[in-house]
N, C-alpha and C positions, 0 to 999 in steps of 0.2 A: 542216678545215672549222670556221668560226667558229660561236659559239652562235646568232647571228642566222640563218646559213644552215641550221643544223640545225633550228631552230624552224620556218623557212619550209618545209623539206622535209617535216617531220612534219605540218604543217598541210595541205600538198598531198595527202599520202597519205591522211590522214583524210577530206579533202574528197572525193576520188575514191570512197572507200568509202561515204561518207554519201549521195551523190547516187545511187549504185547500190544503196542499201539493203543493203550487205554488211557492216556493222559489227556487232560484238557490243554488247550494251546498255551496258557500261561505256565502250567506245570511242565510242559514239554520244553518251553523256552528256558525255564529255571534249570531243568536237568542238563540241557546242552551247555549252559554256562558252567554248571558244576563239573561236567565232564571235561571242559577245556582246562580246568585247574586241578583235575583229579590226580591222586597219587598213583604210583605204579600198581599197587595192590587193587585200588578201586577200578583202574582201567582193565586189569585182568578179570575182575569180577564181571564187568560189563561185557567183555568179549565172551566169557563163558555163557552168560545169560543169553546173549544175542545168538550164539551158536546153537544153544538148546532150542530157542524159539524158532529158528530157521529150520532146524531138522523136523520139528513137529509140523510146521506149516507146509513143508514139502510133502509130508505123508498124508495130508488131507485133500481129497478131491472135491471139487464143487459138485453139489447135488441139487436136484430140482426141488423147489419149495413145496411143502405139503398142500398149500392153498391152490396151487396150480392143478394138482391131482384132483382135488375136491371139485373145482370148477369144471374140469373136463368131464368128470362122471356126471355131474348135474346137467351139463349141456347135452350130453348124449341121451339122458333120460327124458328131458323136456322136448327135444327135437326128434325123438325116435318115432318110427311108424312100423306098420306091419312088414313092409318090404325090407326094413333094415333092423328089425328087432333082433334078429339073429346076430347081426353084426355088432349091435350095441351090447347085447348080453354077452357075447363072446369076448368083447373087449374089456369087460369089467375085471375078469381075473388078471388080465395083463396089467391093468391100472393098480390092482391090489398088490401085484408083485412089485410094481414100482414103489408103492407105499411101503411095502416091507423092506425094499432096498433102501428107502429113505430112513426108515427106523434103524436099520443096521448102520447106515452112515452116521446117524445122530449118535448112536452108541459109540461108534468109532471116534467121533469128535469129542464126546464126553471123556472117553478113555484117554485120548491124546491130551486133553486139557488136564486131566488128573495126573498124567505122566509129567506134564510140564510143571505142575505145582510141586510134585515130588522132586523133580530135577532142580528146580529153583531152591527148594528147601535144603537139598544137599549142598548146593552151591553156597548158600548162606552159611550153613554149618561149617563147611570147609573154610570159607573166608574168615569166619569168627574164630575158628580153631587156630588157623595160621596166625591171626593177629594176637591171640592170647599166648601162643607159644613164643612168638617174637618178643612180646612184652616180658614174659617170664625169663627169657634168655638174657635180656638187658638187665633185669633185676639181679640175676645170678652173677653176671659179670661185675656189676657194681659192688655186690657183697664180697666177691672174691678180691676185688681191688682194695676194699676197706680192710678185709682180713689180712692181706699182704702188708698193707701200710701199718697196721697195728702190730704185726709180728716184727717188722723192722724197728718200730719204736721200742718194743720190749727188749729186743737184742741190744739196741743202743743203750737203754737204761741199765741193762745188766752189765754191759761193758763199762759204763761209767761207774757203777757201784764197785765193780772189781778193781778199777784203778784207784778209786777213793779209799779202798781198804788197804792199799799199800802203805808201807811205813814212810816212804819218801815220795811226796807228790808236789810238783811245781804247778803254779797257776799263773799263766801269762794273760794279762788283760789286753784286749785289742780295741782301739777306738776308731770311730769313723773318720775318713779322710775327706778331702774336698769333693770327690765324686759322690760321696754318700755320708754326709756329716752325722746323720742320725743312727747310723749302724754301729754295732758293737759286737764283740765276740770274746771267746776264751779258748785258750789251749790248756788242757788238763793233762799233765805229763807224769807218768810213772817212771822215774829215773832208773829204778832198780831193774825193771823188766823192759825198759825202753818202749813202753806202749803209750799212746796218746790219743785223745779225743779232741775234736774241734766243735765248739758250739758257736753259732752265729745267729744274730737277730737283726731285723730291719734291713736285710739285704734285699734289693729288688730281684724279681724273677729274671732269670737269664733268657735271652733269645735262643731259639732252637739251634743256631749256628755258633753259640758261645758257651764257655764254661768259666766258672771261678777256679782260680789256681792258687794254692797255698805255697808260700815260699819260706824256707828256713834261711836266715841271713847270718853269716859269720864273716867277720872282717870285710863287711860291705859287699860280700859276694852271695847272691841268692842261689839257692838250690831248691829245685821243685820237690814238694812233698805230696803231690797229687792234685787231681782236679775234682770238682764237685759241682752240683747244680742246685739251685733253690727254686722250688715250684710254688711254694706258698709263703710269701713274705710275712704274713700275719703270724706265723708259727715259728717258734725256736727250732732250729735244725741242728741235729747232731751228726757228726761224721767221724768215722774211725780213720785215723791217719795211718795209712798203710806203708808209705815210703819214708821211713825214718832211718836215714843213713847216718851212722856215727852216734856217739853218746850224746846225752842231753847237754853236757857241758860245752859242746861245740856250737850251740846256738846262741846268738846275741839278740835276735829279734825274729818276729814272724810278720808276714805281710800277705795280703790277699789282693789279687788283681783279676780283671776280667780279660780272658784270652780267647782266641779262636778255639773251636771245638777240639777237644783232645789235649789242649795245652801247648805250651811253647818251651824251648830249651832255656830261654831267658825272658824276663818280663817285657811285654810290649804294650800292654793296655793300661787303663787307668787303675790307680790303687784305691781300693775301697776300705780296707781295714789294715791297721798296723799296731803292733805292740812290742815293747822291749822287755826282755827278760831281766829281772832284777837278781843279781848274784847274791847268794846268801853269805 
């Protein structure tokens, strides 16, 4: 059993005792501290238990104790005389009826307590089931994200293999600039079909309001080739270059800058990578 499950079980046990007013003072104080920092699910559990206990408490009426009945009968027998024997004897059935009423009340209390136990058991089961469903949903979401990531990697590798199988492939190496001297990258270009892939390494993750932007440079004029984001700097990242305007021969160099989200018409941010094309 994990620490989380142990803590949850401990909370449930104290909660049941608390709503039934069956805790010792130190246990009651401990539960009230736990309740102050309880999660939303734990607070809902407490509210359901307290509601169930209150409903049962309101359904039980106070009943005279059996010892009182016994003492009353014995007193009448000890103090009885000829003049009041009739009264004493006639009163005994009434006391027996009260005793029968007490027995019925006792059975009602027992039945109510059994109902409370069943209700609390159902509350526990519902709480545990909701927790397990929530945990399973989180696992499923994580697995779906992993599957999606693996599918993207497979598609990128297949695209890379397709480009490498071409008869004419250009490789442009990109080196880190002052903003990120340890970074490097490659542009793999199929000149025949004008398809290209970008591979980058050691680029820092981008802030949520920023993007990396790839530029194709010809005659010192940059033209945007699209934006991309890096989420895991420790892994090599591949990106298909979608915006390839003009033939490969029109490119003199490639550069990567960090720009506001969505990119800019012209570079405005720091340059992270740059590489010159070597003419064959």
